N, C-alpha and C positions, 0 to 999 in steps of 0.2 A: 224579481223579489216575490216570494210567495205571500199570499194573503194570510194573515194570522187573525183569526176571529177572537176578539177580546174586547173588553170595554175600556175605552179611553175616557176617563172621567172628566177631565178638564182640558181646555185648549186655550192658549194665549193667542191673542189676535191684535195686530197693530191697527188702531183706529185712526182714520184721518177725518177730522171734523173741519168743515169749511166754514169759517166765520164770514158772514156777509158784511160788506163794507159799503161806503158811499160810492156812488158813480159806478156801480157794478164791479167794484174791486172786491177781491176775496183773499183771505189769508188762511192757509192750511195750518192746522195744529195736529200734531201726532202724539198719541199716547197708547199705552198697552191696556187691554182689557182681557181678563181671564174669565171664561165662562164654563159652567157645567155643560157637559154633553148630555142631552136628554135621550132617554129611550124613545124609540119611534112612536109608541102610543102616546106618550106625554107630549111630544112635539106636535103630533097630529091634533091632539086636544087643544093645545095652545094655538095652533093655526085656526081652529074653529072659533076659539075665544076672540081672536083678532077680528074675525068677521062679525061676531055677535056683540062684543063689548070691548072696543079697542083700548079704552082707558084701563080697564081691569087687566087686559092682556099685557099692557106695558108694565104695570106694577108686577105682574107675575114674571115677566121677562127679567126685570131687575132683581127679582129674588134669586135668579140663577147666576148673578154676577159674583165671582169669587174674589177678585182682586183688580185693582187699577194701579198702574205705575206710570211714571213719567208726567205727573201733574204737579205743577209748582204754584206757590203763592206769588203775589206781586213782587216780592223781594227776591224770589228765586229759590226759596226753600222747598224741598220736596214735601208734598202733602200726603200723609199716610192714609191708607184705605180706611174708610169709616162710613157709617150711615150719613154723616154730615157731608162728606165728599160726594157720595152718590147723589144726595139731594141737590147739592150745588151744580153738579154736572147735568142733572135732569132739569134744572131750572132754565137752561138755555135750550130751546128746541133744536137748534142746529147741532148741538152736542148729543142730545138725547137721540135724535134721529140717526146720527152716525153710529152710535152705540147699538141701537136696535138693529141696524144693518149688519153690524159685525156679529151680533148674536145669531141672526139667521144664517149668515155665511158659515159660522161654526156648525150649526145644526144641519145645514145642507151639504157639508163636506167640501166647501169651496176652499181653494188655496188662496193665500194672500194675493197672488198675482191674478187669479181668476176674478176675485172680488174687485180689485183695482181696475181691471180691464172692463168689467161690467159698469163701473162707475166712471170710466174714462179718466182715472187718476194715474199718476206716475208713482212708482215705488220710490 
């Protein structure tokens, strides 16, 4: 297949967040995150911000989140994408860290399989 130069603006990525449990047990939770694809200069600037001010960088990363799917409330109802949902997801470090990993995977052009392989997760 020939390479076509063009801008893909958004990419959906399946996020696996590993919930820590008692006695080293863990539970995988999977949901979808859709991220903006950044131009190289903006991604490079964000990488530098991660080094200089990680908290500000994380806020900037979540500004690039377009949508989240596959998240339910305790009753099983789907929760629509909103600032409140993003805040709830970010309130748990194990979820926030998984989402940040998916953001960088998108920016670095990793496939879902490559990303899972690097994390030693199964699809």
